[in-house]
Steps between C-alpha positions, in 0.01 A plus 500: 500500500155599395438613141191690433287358214497715188174696484359538149318820448205524260529784255301799598285471189480161323589523130306207370160670505649797326652287224161320456327831453749616242473182302117514512509861378735399219272215396197730515669760280604241248153354474322842487733642225339601176392187305527622143610345177852613429589599144818370338573836340545835676251773400480856611169635362450861384321757714149645474314765694206269588482118502211268573565222747556176326289206602529144386661551159720284289837695495763499224841666542718663236848603604707780353681253265166385361483159675135397568401292802186353654574355847776246439454493119733702276490581133215674312365193317501285820337777699223545247435122496493483878276808514252345253482188723450721813226699329329184376511355859363824645123435523321814621161455650182639363533876470869493619751650260806297401821585678687774328859465381752759633823574332769628736766650267829637610521879448788435266318240284417573136143633479446347156583156630266551801215601262573199274479278810170667606355429156617136518344464849168619363529251209547205746173588669546767773197709555694792640871595477647756748843658521618505868686806625632631834327791671706820530 
């Protein structure tokens, strides 16, 4: 009795190249995602009819509860100390203005506290203080 050998069929379309392409796209998207410093507090800024595009600024955040953050640093006194160090390290070239400081305050934040923070930022050596808002 003769038994025919089993014939293995190749899939019509090989899956390995497709899987490789999917993983390469995933790696590409992960690498090309926005590289931005994440704040530890959540802030939803107020709205304005016209906003200027922000360049390289030192950015402070104030949430609705009044917590102040600067990158990974939390607390108003610690933020002001870190900001003073950052402003001292910022060495503008001849004729270049120092980097401004932007305060991104939540729409529900106390305006009096934001203004006190702006005055304190000026006292630690900021040449310009801006309030960051969302465009309508």
